[in-house]
Structure formats: structure tokens, C-alpha cells
N, CA, C and O of each residue as an XYZ file, in Angstrom:
308
protein
N       0.828     -1.199      0.000
C       0.000      0.000      0.000
C       0.863      1.250      0.000
O       0.529      2.233      0.662
N       1.950      1.224     -0.721
C       2.855      2.368     -0.716
C       2.214      3.615     -1.329
O       2.636      4.729     -1.019
N       1.221      3.458     -2.177
C       0.553      4.610     -2.782
C      -0.610      5.118     -1.950
O      -1.218      6.134     -2.287
N      -0.922      4.428     -0.877
C      -2.059      4.820     -0.038
C      -1.768      6.132      0.681
O      -0.617      6.477      0.947
N      -2.835      6.846      0.985
C      -2.763      8.064      1.792
C      -3.239      7.673      3.183
O      -4.305      7.078      3.338
N      -2.451      8.006      4.184
C      -2.773      7.578      5.548
C      -3.381      8.711      6.349
O      -2.921      9.852      6.294
N      -4.417      8.378      7.092
C      -5.062      9.287      8.036
C      -5.013      8.614      9.404
O      -5.315      7.427      9.532
N      -4.632      9.375     10.418
C      -4.532      8.845     11.784
C      -5.486      9.611     12.689
O      -5.606     10.833     12.600
N      -6.162      8.869     13.560
C      -7.111      9.466     14.482
C      -7.005      8.821     15.854
O      -6.663      7.645     15.980
N      -7.303      9.609     16.880
C      -7.466      9.079     18.227
C      -8.979      8.926     18.432
O      -9.743      9.876     18.261
N      -9.387      7.723     18.798
C     -10.801      7.440     19.030
C     -10.954      6.661     20.330
O     -10.005      6.057     20.830
N     -12.146      6.688     20.854
C     -12.431      5.891     22.041
C     -12.507      4.424     21.636
O     -12.965      4.086     20.544
N     -12.054      3.566     22.533
C     -12.035      2.132     22.229
C     -13.420      1.617     21.832
O     -13.545      0.775     20.943
N     -14.443      2.123     22.488
C     -15.791      1.633     22.192
C     -16.241      1.988     20.773
O     -17.172      1.375     20.250
N     -15.592      2.966     20.151
C     -15.965      3.384     18.795
C     -15.168      2.674     17.702
O     -15.527      2.750     16.527
N     -14.096      1.990     18.075
C     -13.244      1.339     17.072
C     -14.004      0.297     16.253
O     -13.862      0.245     15.031
N     -14.799     -0.521     16.911
C     -15.528     -1.573     16.197
C     -16.559     -0.960     15.255
O     -16.710     -1.417     14.122
N     -17.265      0.062     15.709
C     -18.243      0.741     14.862
C     -17.560      1.302     13.612
O     -18.036      1.091     12.497
N     -16.455      2.010     13.795
C     -15.744      2.583     12.652
C     -15.257      1.506     11.698
O     -15.379      1.647     10.481
N     -14.710      0.437     12.243
C     -14.233     -0.670     11.405
C     -15.382     -1.243     10.569
O     -15.228     -1.506      9.376
N     -16.531     -1.430     11.217
C     -17.711     -1.966     10.535
C     -18.142     -1.059      9.379
O     -18.388     -1.533      8.270
N     -18.229      0.242      9.646
C     -18.660      1.190      8.610
C     -17.631      1.253      7.483
O     -17.994      1.201      6.309
N     -16.353      1.366      7.833
C     -15.321      1.500      6.809
C     -15.177      0.248      5.962
O     -14.853      0.341      4.778
N     -15.410     -0.918      6.544
C     -15.341     -2.157      5.757
C     -16.427     -2.216      4.692
O     -16.284     -2.930      3.699
N     -17.504     -1.478      4.888
C     -18.564     -1.437      3.876
C     -18.065     -0.765      2.588
O     -18.642     -0.960      1.518
N     -17.008      0.012      2.700
C     -16.416      0.686      1.544
C     -15.198     -0.109      1.066
O     -14.097      0.424      0.925
N     -15.429     -1.376      0.828
C     -14.386     -2.326      0.436
C     -13.622     -1.832     -0.785
O     -14.212     -1.378     -1.765
N     -12.325     -1.928     -0.709
C     -11.473     -1.519     -1.810
C     -11.075     -0.059     -1.767
O     -10.176      0.359     -2.496
N     -11.733      0.725     -0.919
C     -11.424      2.148     -0.821
C     -10.451      2.447      0.308
O      -9.718      3.434      0.257
N     -10.442      1.585      1.339
C      -9.641      1.865      2.514
C      -9.425      0.610      3.339
O     -10.091     -0.406      3.141
N      -8.490      0.699      4.260
C      -8.352     -0.303      5.313
C      -8.108      0.447      6.610
O      -7.457      1.492      6.623
N      -8.632     -0.090      7.691
C      -8.434      0.519      9.001
C      -7.674     -0.458      9.872
O      -7.962     -1.655      9.879
N      -6.703      0.058     10.606
C      -5.977     -0.777     11.560
C      -5.668      0.051     12.807
O      -5.638      1.281     12.770
N      -5.443     -0.655     13.896
C      -5.072     -0.009     15.149
C      -3.554      0.040     15.211
O      -2.892     -0.987     15.061
N      -2.994      1.234     15.433
C      -1.541      1.358     15.522
C      -1.063      1.506     16.957
O       0.093      1.207     17.254
N      -1.937      1.965     17.858
C      -1.604      2.063     19.279
C      -2.889      1.853     20.064
O      -3.662      2.786     20.283
N      -3.100      0.620     20.478
C      -4.342      0.277     21.161
C      -4.495      1.033     22.479
O      -5.588      1.497     22.805
N      -3.416      1.158     23.231
C      -3.477      1.826     24.535
C      -3.905      3.284     24.392
O      -4.663      3.795     25.217
N      -3.421      3.952     23.349
C      -3.746      5.358     23.131
C      -4.991      5.551     22.277
O      -5.479      6.673     22.143
N      -5.514      4.469     21.693
C      -6.699      4.570     20.843
C      -6.414      5.189     19.489
O      -7.262      5.889     18.936
N      -5.221      4.939     18.943
C      -4.846      5.512     17.644
C      -5.125      4.495     16.537
O      -4.663      3.355     16.582
N      -5.897      4.943     15.544
C      -6.184      4.104     14.382
C      -5.560      4.732     13.147
O      -5.338      5.941     13.086
N      -5.282      3.883     12.165
C      -4.770      4.340     10.878
C      -5.769      3.928      9.813
O      -6.208      2.778      9.765
N      -6.117      4.862      8.976
C      -6.969      4.566      7.831
C      -6.131      4.795      6.589
O      -5.702      5.914      6.308
N      -5.903      3.718      5.849
C      -5.147      3.787      4.604
C      -6.159      3.947      3.474
O      -6.974      3.059      3.222
N      -6.096      5.073      2.811
C      -7.029      5.388      1.726
C      -6.352      5.075      0.401
O      -5.254      5.555      0.122
N      -7.016      4.271     -0.403
C      -6.451      3.869     -1.689
C      -6.470      5.031     -2.673
O      -7.353      5.887     -2.619
N      -5.479      5.056     -3.580
C      -5.424      6.120     -4.582
C      -6.745      6.218     -5.355
O      -7.365      5.209     -5.692
N      -7.149      7.439     -5.619
C      -8.385      7.663     -6.363
C      -9.615      7.817     -5.491
O     -10.682      8.181     -5.985
N      -9.479      7.541     -4.189
C     -10.630      7.614     -3.287
C     -10.440      8.617     -2.152
O     -11.239      8.649     -1.216
N      -9.400      9.426     -2.224
C      -9.081     10.325     -1.114
C     -10.218     11.316     -0.849
O     -10.621     11.501      0.299
N     -10.725     11.941     -1.882
C     -11.787     12.941     -1.702
C     -13.041     12.310     -1.097
O     -13.631     12.861     -0.168
N     -13.443     11.162     -1.622
C     -14.637     10.487     -1.112
C     -14.454     10.047      0.341
O     -15.364     10.190      1.158
N     -13.269      9.508      0.658
C     -13.025      9.047      2.021
C     -12.915     10.216      2.991
O     -13.374     10.114      4.128
N     -12.318     11.321      2.564
C     -12.258     12.490      3.442
C     -13.665     13.002      3.751
O     -13.935     13.433      4.872
N     -14.552     12.957      2.772
C     -15.947     13.352      3.013
C     -16.621     12.392      3.987
O     -17.333     12.820      4.895
N     -16.394     11.100      3.798
C     -16.961     10.105      4.703
C     -16.407     10.274      6.113
O     -17.158     10.208      7.086
N     -15.107     10.490      6.229
C     -14.501     10.658      7.550
C     -15.032     11.916      8.245
O     -15.212     11.922      9.462
N     -15.280     12.969      7.483
C     -15.864     14.181      8.063
C     -17.274     13.890      8.583
O     -17.650     14.355      9.659
N     -18.040     13.132      7.828
C     -19.395     12.745      8.260
C     -19.334     11.873      9.511
O     -20.081     12.088     10.465
N     -18.446     10.895      9.499
C     -18.299     10.021     10.669
C     -17.844     10.809     11.891
O     -18.251     10.509     13.013
N     -17.005     11.812     11.678
C     -16.527     12.647     12.774
C     -17.641     13.416     13.457
O     -17.495     13.823     14.610
N     -18.743     13.619     12.771
C     -19.906     14.255     13.381
C     -20.701     13.297     14.254
O     -21.523     13.726     15.064
N     -20.464     12.025     14.093
C     -21.181     11.000     14.848
C     -20.325     10.374     15.944
O     -20.825      9.995     17.003
N     -19.032     10.273     15.671
C     -18.086      9.613     16.568
C     -16.908     10.566     16.783
O     -16.324     11.048     15.812
N     -16.555     10.841     18.031
C     -15.389     11.712     18.249
C     -14.122     11.092     17.643
O     -13.703     10.004     18.038
N     -13.529     11.790     16.696
C     -12.308     11.338     16.015
C     -11.345     12.516     15.985
O     -11.579     13.493     15.272
N     -10.276     12.431     16.745
C      -9.296     13.505     16.796
C      -8.148     13.190     15.848
O      -7.425     12.216     16.062
N      -7.964     13.996     14.803
C      -6.828     13.757     13.899
C      -5.515     13.904     14.678
O      -5.355     14.824     15.481
N      -4.594     12.992     14.427
C      -3.292     13.043     15.099
C      -2.182     12.796     14.085
O      -2.407     12.216     13.022
N      -0.988     13.244     14.432
C       0.209     12.928     13.661
C       0.751     11.611     14.170
O       0.664     11.319     15.362
N       1.305     10.821     13.283
C       1.873      9.543     13.694
C       3.147      9.320     12.917
O       3.128      9.213     11.691
N       4.237      9.251     13.618
C       5.543      9.077     12.995
C       6.126      7.707     13.253
O       7.075      7.311     12.574
N       5.594      6.973     14.206
C       6.150      5.667     14.556
C       5.764      4.620     13.514
O       4.803      4.804     12.767
N       6.502      3.546     13.471
C       6.160      2.414     12.617
C       6.585      2.555     11.172
O       6.182      1.751     10.331
N       7.397      3.568     10.859
C       7.930      3.663      9.507
C       6.950      4.133      8.463
O       7.194      3.931      7.274
N       5.853      4.750      8.849
C       4.885      5.263      7.864
C       5.349      6.590      7.335
O       4.677      7.189      6.496
């Protein structure tokens, strides 16, 4: 996924499963993974060609679920 665009967010643990469920419905557009479970940091890898659509979806989801954008430098990303 070297061409993917990465978005990182801090979310509450109880919201991780909900977000994963919703994002999986957009198969082929993104993948979500947890990069720091203790801190509640998730990574959303957005596939090329879907950045605008996913940013719109993430903005909509942010109105429903608290999602704090964060910088993430660990893990070689």
C-alpha cells in the first residue's frame, strides 16, 4: 500500500468496532488498523483515487463519533 494516503485518528475504544464496521462497507477504498491500542490511535489507509470520497466520509463520521486527527511518525509510515 505504498501509494495509499494515511489518516490517523485518536478514538475511544468503544468506537473502534463501529468505525471498522462502517469502513469495511467501503471495500477496496480503505483499510483501518489499530496502531496504538493503549492510546486509541487508528490508521486509515485510503487507496489512490478515493481520497476525496473518504475524506468526506470521515468528516461525516466525525460528526457522529469523536475522532481527533493526530500525527503519527512511529512504525515507519
